[in-house]
Structure formats: C-alpha cells, structure tokens
N, C-alpha and C positions, 0 to 999 in steps of 0.2 A: 504493500499501500505505499502512497507518495502523501505528504504531509504537505497541507496546506494551511496558512495563517489567515484568516478574514480577521480585517477591521472595517468597522463603519466610525467616523467619524461623526460623533452625534452634533457637534453644534455646525456642522458642513464647512469645518476649519482647519487646516493644518497649523499646527502654531511650535514652527519651528524653524531656527536659521541653520543657515550652511555652517561649518565650522571654519572656515578661509576668511566667510564675510557675514558679519552679524547683521548686515544691514539686505541683506539677501535671502529668501526662504527657500526651505529644502523640499525641493518635490522631483520625483518619486519619493516616500518614506524611505529611508536606507535600512537595511537587512539589519546592519548593526544597532542602528538603533533600539527595532523591535528585540533583537536579540538583550540587547540591555537591560530592557523592561523585564525581557523575561527571567533574568536573571537577580534582578532587586525582587521579583514575586518569587521565587523560589523558596522550597523551604525542603529541607532534610538533601542526606546522601542521594537520595534515589533521585531526585530532580535535577539535581547537579549531574549525575551520571547520564542522565537524558541530555543537558545541554553541551555535556564534554561529546557525548553523540555527536551532537548535531551540529557544533564548530567546525566537527572534520568533515563534515559533509560538502561536497560543490555548493557556491551561492546560488540563491534560488532566482527564479525570475519573478518579477515583479508585476502584476495586471492592475492599472491603475490609470485613472482620467489622464489624458495626453494636457488636459488646459490646465491648467493653474496660475491662477489670476494673483497677483501679489498686494496686500492691501495692508497696509503702514502706519504706524497713529505713533504720536511722541507724548512720553509723560515724565514728570518729577518724579524721582523715587529716593530714598534715602539709601545709599551706600553703606556697604561695611568698613570702607576706607577711613581710619581714623586723623583729624586733622585738627590742629591746635586752635583754629578760630571756628570751627563747627559749620554750623551752616544751617542745622536742623534745628528749629524750635524744641522739637519734642525728644532728639535722641543727642544730647550733647555729645559736643566731639568728633560729632560724625555730620557728612555734609550731603546735599542735595546733588541732583544729577539729572540732568536730560537723557532720557534713555528713548532708542527705538525699538517697537518692538514692530516685528514684519511675522507674517502669515501668509499661506499659499489657501487661496478660495478655490478647490477644485469645481466641474462642473459634475463630479458623481462624488459623493462623500465613502463609496466602498472601495477598497484596495485588498489587493491579495498577495501572498507571499507562496509560492509554490516550490518546494526542493525537489528536485528527480530520485533523493535518494528513497529506497526502500525500507520502511519506517513498520516495528509492532505493534497490535492494537494499545499494548501497553505504553509504548514510546508517546503514541498520539495521544492517550490518554491523559498522559503527564503534562504534555506541550498543552493540551486543552485546559488542564487546572489552572496550570501557571499564568496562562492566556488570559482565562477570565477574572484574574484577579491584578489584572492590569486596568488603571484606573484614568491612565490618558497615555499620549505621547507626545515628547516636545516638554513642551511646560505645560503648568497645571492646568489652563484653560483648556488645552486640546482635547476636552475629555471623550471618550474612545472605548468602543465596545469591542472588545479584542475574542478570537474563539479558535479554536484548531479543529481539523477533520482530516482524515482520509482521502479525499476526493479535493482534484482541482478542478477548476470551470474546465468544459470542455471548451466551449465556444468564447469569444471575447467578448464581450457588453458592448452595444453600442456606445459612443464615445469614450471607450478604453484602449489603452495598447499594452501590448506586452515588451516588456524593458527585461533582456537578455544580455546575461555576460559574454561578452565576446573578445574576438584578438581585438591588442592596442589599434592597429591599423584601421580597425573599423567602427573604434568607438565613438560615441556621441557623447559620453558623459563617464564620470566616476563615481559613484557607489561605495560608499562604506559599506563592508560585507564582515560577519563570522572571520575567525581562522582557528586552525589549531593552536590551544592553549590559551585562548581568548577570556574564557572564565576565568583564569586565575588574573590573567592581565587585571582583569575587573575589580577584580578583587582587591588587588597592589594597590591600584588607583583608590578606591574604596577606603583602605589603612591610611592612605598616604594623605585623604581629603584633595583629590586629585580630580579634575574631569575626565570622563570614560573618553571622549576623542582624542586624547593623549594617545590614546594604545590603539586605535583604529586603523584600519587598512584598505584601501582605494582598490577597487576591480573596474578594468574597462566596462561597462554597459553601452547597448545601443538599440533603437527602438525597431522589432520586429518587424521587416519588411514587408509591406503590406502584402503581396501574395503568398506569405508564409502563413498569416493568420487567419484562425478558422470563423471567418467573417466572411459571408459570400453574399455578393449582391443581390444574387437568386431569393436569400433572405430576408432582403430588405436592408443589407448593408450600406456601406460607403462604395462609393466608384473612387477606385482608387487612382491617386495622381501619378503620373509617368516619373515624378522623379523623387524616389527613392532616400534621395541623403539631402540636407540643407544644413549647409555652414556658414555660419554667418560669423562675422567680425563687426564689431561695432566701433564706432566713432568713439575718441579720446580727446576730448577739452578741444571738438570741432562740432559747428551747428551748418553743415552746408544746404543751402535750397538746392531744390529738386530739378532746379534747371542746369545742374554739373550728375546728372545722374548719368547720362553716357558717359562723360568724360569720364566718371569714377569707375566705370563699371569695366570700359575701355582697358583703364590701366591697370585693373585687378587682372584683366583676360591677360594681359600683355606679361603680367608679373607673374602670373600662372604656366603660361607656355615659356617663362625662361627657366622656369624652375623643372620644369618637364624633361626641356632640352630635344634634340633629335627624338627621342623613342616617345613623343605625344601621342594617343589613342588618339584615331579618328575624333569621337566623341567630343574630345575638348577643342581641337582645331575646325572642327567640323566639316573639312575639306573630305570627299570622296566619299559620303554618307548620307545620300538623298533616302529621303525618307523614315532617317531615325532623328530622334529626338536629339540633341546637342546637350554638353552640358550650358549652363546657362548662368548668367552672372546679373545679378538685381540689385538695385536700390531700393532700401526700402522706407519709405517715407513715414512720417506719422503721420495719420488718419484714423477716420474711424469716431473718433469723441470729441464731447462738446467744444475742447480747446488747442482740437490738431491742428497744428500752423503750416503742415506738410514738410519741415524741414528734413534733412535724413538722418536718420540714424544709423543706420549701417548699410555693409554693403553685405551677398551672399553669393554663393557657389551651390547651385542646384545639382545634382548627380541625378544621372535618369538610370533606369536599370539597366544596369551592364556586365559582362562576363567577369568575373570577380576579378582576373587578372587587370584587366581593364581600369572595372574600378578600383582596386586599391591604386596605379597607376597615376590615377586624377586625384583620389584623396592626399598619397602621398606629394602629389606637386602642391597642392593647394596649401598642406602644412610646413612644408618644404618654407613658406614664408615668416613665419615665425620668427624670433630672434633666435641665438642659440643658447642665450641664459634661460630658456623656457616658463618666461612669463606671460606667455602668449600674445606679446606684442606685435605687430607688422609694422614697418616703416614703408610706405606706400608712394614711390614716385608719381608723381602726376603734371603731366605739361601744361605749363602755364601756372598752375599751383602750388610747386613743391614737393616737399618730402610730406608727408601727413602720416598721423598715426593709427593703426586701427587695434583693435583688441578681440584675441579669439578666445573666449569663455565657454567652457562646457558647460550643459545645464540651462536652469533655468536663469534668466538675466533681467536685468534691469537697463530700460524701458521694457515692458511688454513687446513694442512693436518691432522690438529689434533682437526677439527671441523667435527660435523655430516653429514653436508652436503656435503662433500668431499668425502664421501665413501656411500653415501645415493641416489646419484642424477643418474638419469636413459640415460644410453647411448647403444648404438648397440655393442659397442668395447669395450672388458674387459681384461686388462693383469696383469699378476700375478705381485702380490708385492713381496709376501711371497710365499715360492714353495708352488705347490701341490704335495700333499703325494695319490699315487693310494690306489685305496681299494683294488686292486689285483694287485700282481706283474705276469707281461707280461710274458708269456712262450718265448717268440721272439719279436725280436725290432720290427718287424714290427707291433706288436700288443698293440705298447703303444699308439696310438692315439686311438683307438679302449677303451681301458682302460681309457684314460683322457673323451671319449664321455659316458663310463658307469659311471663316476664321476657327470658328468654335469645332464643326467638324474636320479641319484640319489636324486639329491639337487632340482629336479622340474624344472629343467630352459630347454627354448625351443630350438629344434635341431638348433645348430648353422650351419652358412654356412660357416666356414673356421674356422679351428681350428689348429695352429702351436704350436709344443713342441719346449723344448730348453732345454739344459743341462746349458744354461748361459742365464743370467737375460735378458730380453726383453724390461725392460722397466730402464729408467735411477735411478739409486738408490734402485732396487729391490734386495730382500737381496740374499746374498751366504749363503747358511749354509751347515753344515758338516753333516754326521747322527748323531752326538753327540747332536748335535742342535733340534734334533725333540721331540716331545712328547714320552715318555716311550713305550707305547703302538703303536708307528710307528714307530720306529726304527728298520730298517731291512729292510723295506718296498723301494722300488723304488718312487724317487719325480723328477719332473722336475719343470720349469714353462712354462707356456701355455699365451694362446695370440688366444681369441676366438672373432668372430663377429656372432653376430644375425642377423636375417630379421628385426627385431622391437627391440625398447629400453626394456631395462631390469634394474628395478631399484637396489637398492644396501639395505646393504650392500651384495655383490656376495660371499659367503662362499663355496669352493670347497675340495673336498676330506678327507681322511680319519683325518687329524687332526685338522678342521675347527674351532673345539670346543675348543683347545689351542693352538691360536698365529701361526695359518700358515693356506695356500690355501685363504689368502685373495686377492681377484682380485680388481685391480683401475679402474675405468674408466678411459677411454681415448679419447680425445676430448673434443673442449671448452678450458674452463679456469680450469685448475689442480693445479696451484700455488698458 
C-alpha cells in the first residue's frame, strides 16, 4: 500500500514563508515542513520508528493547486530582543518592531503528499494518528486538518497540478524534503532551541508535464498548452515600459542563442522547423487588476514539448545566462539600453505577474496583454475577426464561443504599441487587441499571431485571482 497524507487548509490560506526570504510565501507546502509537524506530534518510540522508516523513503509527489496568490500584511509586534531603551509600554526592556506576515491563498484548500513507498497497515495507521494531532502548518494561524491513508488520488482534480521530484536539469523549483537522519537532526535542533529549517535539505521538483497527468480533456479537463516549461526572469530595480517588449525579448533570444552555440536545437532558432512550435520569448506586463499600469515585470522563455535531448539543450542554454556565483542574477546586454539585470528565482515569486503560474493557469476566457499581430492582412474590415480565428486555429486552440476585436486594450494595463514597436518581420501587418471565450478551460501560456515568439501576442487568463 502507498502512503498518502491529505491536508485541508481550514482557513483557506497557507501561512508560511520561505526560509530564504521571509517576505515570500511558501507554495506548495514543503514535505519537510509536514514531516516536522509529524515529529512534533509523535508519541513514543513506535511513532519515532515509523518516522525513521518514512525519512528513508524517496521524496513524495505533491498534488496541490497551481494557483497561489500572495497576501501580505504588516503589524507592530513585541520582539524577544532586549534593548536598554526598550520601546514597549507593557514589556520593559523589549522593543516593538514592524513585522510582515505573508501567506499563500490557493484556489483549492486541499493538498496531498503521496509517497511511492510500500507501507503496511500499521505504519499507515501510526502516521494517520500523528497527522490527526497536527493543529496547524506553518504559523499557528494556518489551521489545518491532516490525515493519512493508503490511497493516493488516481486522477488530478481540476485546478491542481502534480509537483514531482526530478533531475536538476528539469528543475522548476526546490522543495525541502525529509532525509535519512532527519528525525535525529530535528531533535538536536529542538534541544539547542534552533529552528528546524537550519537542518533542511532541498530536492529539485517540477510540475509533471500536462500530457502525463491523469486529467483528460474527454472527462472535462483542461486543454493543455503546447508549452510545457516557462522560465521567468524578473527585472531587478527596473520598470521598463511595454514599448520595449520586443527589444528586450530579442536581446534575451540573442543571449540564449549565444549560450547554445552551434548546437542550438531547431526549436530554439526556428529555422527549418515549419509547423512545429518554437521556443518563445515573452515580455510579461503588469495587467488585469485595478492599478495595473502595463510596465514590464519580467521576461520569460516558454519551451514547447520537445524530445528530451532537445529540451535539455534549451533549458541548459537558458540557465547558462546566470552569473557563476549562483545568485540567479542575469546581466543582459540590450542595444541602446546597455546592461540590465534580471533575476531567475524558482518557485512562487513577487509580483504575481512575474510568476509562471500567472500565465500557465487554466481559464475559459483569455484577453490580450500585448497586441496580436494577424498572420495575414485582411482585405476588408469585416474579415478581421475571421483572421483572428485563423490565428487561433494555427496555434491549435479550440474554436471559441466568442471573439472580441479592438483597437484599444481590453484589459487594464494591456500594452499600447506602435507599428515601430513590433518585431521587424511583423511590421506592416495589422495588429489588434482581442478577447476570446472558449467552451472549456485552456491552460497557458497562450500565444497567438505572427509575433508570438518575440514579445507580442501574449494572452492573459481572466477570472479568478489575477493580481
């Protein structure tokens, strides 16, 4: 029997921060955090024996909502630090400090961790008893109902994704996991009054490719995107306007091609690959909420489904842009702008618009964040909608129920571009903002039109939490 731990976030939020940045929320829940909670709930040597068995098993898969919006609030609290001048009226010698609390707000409060190991009935029962004694995960405000069973979910629920351990080359994020000796390490930390995260170890994880997930379109699932991976680079100390989208994505493409050298796969350079999706270079604008102003939050590289050697070569070339010191910083030379800094950071990032989840999530309604360049120039105005439909069919999208075409942006913050702002090969073609509604959910990223590989034609999912 396999072991599955199910977590229901009773408040609808997950109140835990990442260990390397206390102003970022942790999502999905890390297996090491759940294991630490089990250790705190353990009673006696029999429970510890089961935990020592569990720590020796391969890391689990995590089935959780892909959408996690960060919510942050600040408040003044009394710290444990002693200061001669004090500051607190009620605790002499101790000072007040402004603290930020961050939490993840998933679209679904259910999370499951599934271990591939074979467990007997007694082991599962012991884990279940410990799990039911766990009052919360993360901070004490994150009340949770936790249980264990012998069955994992055979299908992935709508709105969920499988996060699975992977090789470093395939990594999208790092999750802290249990390891052999973790129980003893946690006990030593407790005796020394030190936090558990100091003895944590991380493992590379990825989202299981859509084609491998047990959610089929025939059963009402999400129509998958042709892009399996989205690697995001946030701007560091820069707020470029959307008019620079093409200049920046062209510079990123050039840098990746230089890193790939003469062995660049055809999907990367796009030559001699008719009919196949290419690697796309995206500019991610701030759109879709009340205060959106359209400035660019980051750049991204979207990698389509490729044979494993080609995919590895593309990802290796993209990640090779990082500085050698391992801090994730990329220095990108941009013509007429000079050197700009980007930051590559795994996992949930701020702002929401610079996270892969913002553009990957499923929706029935999609609206252009950057204008769509029509593949063919319509001969008559009434043919514009038909040309938009042609663009949608070209990229394999289902037939829409409704199409809206506009000269003006249809989404707060959506880019207003001039012909000179388009990719060179797209200049002279007609471009419009569009909104489309499908009869089923479509997962992203959704890229449409002639300039979709170089910074334009990006659609944003509408509905749900987009900020």
